[in-house]
C-alpha positions in Angstrom: 84.6 -24.9 100.6 81.4 -22.7 100.9 80.3 -19.4 99.5 78.0 -17.0 101.3 75.8 -14.0 100.2 73.9 -11.9 102.7 70.8 -10.6 100.9 68.4 -9.6 103.7 65.2 -10.2 101.8 61.7 -11.0 103.2 62.1 -14.8 103.0 65.8 -15.1 102.7 68.5 -13.4 104.8 71.5 -15.4 103.8 72.3 -17.9 101.0 75.1 -20.4 101.3 76.5 -22.6 98.6 78.3 -25.7 99.9 79.8 -28.7 98.2 79.1 -32.2 99.3 79.9 -35.5 97.7 76.4 -35.6 96.1 76.6 -32.1 94.6 76.4 -28.4 95.6 73.6 -27.4 98.0 71.9 -24.0 97.9 71.2 -23.4 101.6 68.7 -20.6 102.4 68.6 -19.1 105.9 65.7 -16.8 106.7 67.3 -14.9 109.6 70.7 -14.4 111.2 69.6 -16.7 114.1 68.8 -19.6 111.7 72.5 -20.7 111.7 71.7 -22.6 114.9 68.8 -24.6 113.5 70.0 -25.0 110.0 68.6 -23.7 106.7 64.9 -23.2 106.0 65.4 -24.5 102.5 68.0 -26.6 100.7 68.3 -27.3 97.1 70.8 -29.8 95.6 72.4 -28.9 92.3 74.9 -30.8 90.2 77.7 -28.2 90.2 78.7 -24.7 91.3 77.6 -23.0 88.1 74.0 -24.4 88.4 73.9 -23.5 92.1 75.0 -19.9 91.4 72.5 -19.7 88.6 69.7 -20.8 90.9 70.7 -18.2 93.6 70.8 -15.5 90.9 67.4 -16.4 89.4 65.6 -17.1 92.7 67.2 -14.5 95.0 69.0 -12.0 92.8 72.5 -12.9 94.0 75.1 -11.3 91.8 78.5 -12.9 91.2 80.3 -10.2 93.2 78.2 -10.8 96.3 79.8 -14.2 97.1 82.5 -14.5 99.7 84.3 -17.6 100.7 83.5 -18.9 104.2 84.3 -22.1 106.2 81.9 -25.0 105.7 78.6 -24.5 107.5 78.0 -28.0 108.7 80.7 -29.1 111.2 80.7 -32.1 113.5 77.0 -32.7 113.0 75.9 -29.1 113.8 75.0 -26.1 111.7 77.1 -23.0 112.2 
C-alpha cells in the first residue's frame, strides 16, 4: 500500500508514503516528471504515524490530503 499527496511546492511536488519490510519511506518528488527517475529525497521512518508526522512537519501535508495509490516501485522501476 502507498499513500500520495500532491502539494506542488517549490522543492516538492508530490509526497508518497510507501511501506517496505524495513519501514515506511517518505518519498519526495520534485516534479510530475520525477516518477520516471524516482524520488529526489527518501526518508525511512519506523511506521505510518511517524512518516505522516514528518510529511506534516516538513511539507505541511494534512491528514485529509492523502489518497491511496498502487505501490510506486514495481518490477525494479519507479512509476
